[in-house]
C-alpha positions as CSV (number, residue, x, y, z in Angstrom):
1,M,-10.6,10.3,4.0
2,T,-10.8,6.6,5.0
3,P,-7.3,4.9,5.1
4,F,-8.8,2.9,1.7
5,Q,-9.5,6.1,0.1
6,Y,-5.7,6.9,0.7
7,V,-4.6,3.1,-0.3
8,A,-6.3,2.4,-3.3
9,P,-5.1,5.0,-5.7
10,L,-1.8,4.2,-4.9
11,T,-2.3,0.3,-5.2
12,S,-3.8,1.1,-8.6
13,I,-1.0,3.3,-9.7
14,V,1.5,0.4,-8.7
15,I,-0.5,-2.4,-10.4
16,A,-0.6,0.1,-13.7
17,L,3.1,0.8,-13.7
18,G,3.7,-3.0,-13.3
19,I,1.2,-3.9,-16.4
20,T,3.0,-0.7,-18.3
21,R,6.4,-2.3,-17.7
22,I,5.3,-5.8,-19.1
23,L,3.5,-4.5,-22.1
24,T,6.7,-2.2,-23.0
25,G,9.1,-5.3,-22.5
26,L,6.6,-7.1,-24.6
27,G,6.8,-4.6,-27.3
28,R,10.5,-4.3,-27.2
29,I,10.6,-8.5,-27.6
30,F,8.3,-8.1,-30.6
31,Q,10.6,-5.3,-32.0
32,M,13.7,-7.3,-31.6
33,R,12.3,-11.0,-32.1
34,G,14.9,-11.7,-34.6
35,S,17.7,-11.0,-32.0
36,V,16.1,-12.1,-28.8
37,R,16.0,-15.5,-27.7
38,T,12.9,-16.5,-25.7
39,Y,12.5,-19.0,-22.9
40,W,9.0,-20.6,-22.2
41,V,9.5,-20.4,-18.4
42,H,10.0,-16.6,-18.8
43,T,7.1,-16.2,-21.3
44,L,4.9,-18.4,-19.1
45,W,5.7,-16.2,-15.9
46,T,5.0,-12.8,-18.1
47,G,1.6,-14.3,-19.2
48,N,0.9,-14.9,-15.5
49,V,1.7,-11.7,-14.2
50,L,-0.3,-9.8,-17.1
51,L,-3.3,-12.1,-16.6
52,S,-3.7,-12.0,-12.9
53,P,-4.6,-8.4,-12.7
54,V,-7.2,-8.7,-15.7
55,I,-8.8,-12.0,-13.9
56,A,-8.4,-10.0,-10.4
57,F,-10.5,-7.0,-12.1
58,L,-12.9,-9.3,-13.7
59,L,-13.5,-10.8,-9.9
60,S,-14.2,-7.7,-8.5
61,V,-16.7,-6.8,-11.2
62,L,-18.5,-9.9,-10.3
63,L,-18.5,-9.0,-6.6
64,L,-19.4,-5.4,-6.7
65,P,-22.0,-3.6,-8.6
66,D,-21.4,-0.2,-10.7
67,S,-23.6,1.4,-8.5
68,L,-25.1,0.7,-5.2
69,G,-28.4,2.2,-4.5
70,I,-30.6,2.0,-1.5
71,G,-32.1,-1.6,-1.1
72,S,-29.3,-3.2,-3.4
73,D,-29.2,-6.9,-2.3
74,L,-25.8,-8.1,-2.6
75,K,-26.4,-11.8,-1.6
76,R,-28.6,-12.0,-4.9
77,R,-25.9,-10.5,-7.0
78,F,-23.5,-12.6,-5.5
79,Y,-25.5,-15.7,-6.1
80,Q,-26.4,-14.5,-9.6
81,N,-22.6,-14.3,-10.5
82,S,-21.1,-17.0,-8.3
83,H,-20.6,-19.5,-11.1
84,W,-18.8,-17.2,-13.0
85,F,-16.7,-15.9,-9.8
86,F,-15.8,-19.3,-8.7
87,A,-14.8,-20.3,-12.6
88,L,-12.5,-17.3,-12.9
89,A,-11.0,-17.8,-9.3
90,A,-10.6,-21.8,-10.0
91,F,-8.9,-20.8,-13.3
92,L,-6.6,-18.3,-11.7
93,F,-5.7,-20.8,-8.7
94,V,-5.3,-23.6,-11.5
95,L,-2.8,-21.3,-13.6
96,F,-0.9,-20.7,-10.5
97,I,-0.3,-24.3,-9.7
98,T,0.4,-25.0,-13.0
99,I,3.3,-22.8,-13.4
100,N,4.8,-23.3,-10.0
101,L,4.8,-27.2,-10.9
102,R,6.1,-26.6,-14.2
103,V,8.9,-24.3,-12.9
104,S,9.9,-26.4,-9.9
105,A,10.1,-29.7,-12.1
C-alpha cells in the first residue's frame, strides 16, 4: 500500500467526526432553542466549518472523474469544469476572508 492509501481513510474519518460533532451540536441547539442564546460570530464560524468540507468535496469532484480509463483526458476535463471549479474556490476564499474580517473588526 502507498502512504496515501494509509492517510486518506484516516483523514476521511477525522473530517467525518468533525462534521458529526457540528451536526450533533446544531441538533442540540435546535432542541434547546428557547434556552440557548446564539452568537452571530459562533454561527458564522459553524457555518464556515460545515461548508468548507462540502466545497472541498465539490472541488475534488470537479477535478477528478469518477473513473479513469485508458486514454482519459484530464486536461479536457479540467477545462470543461474550470469555470465551476474557480467559482467555488473563489467563493471559499471570499467566505474565509469575510469571516476573518468580521471577527477581527
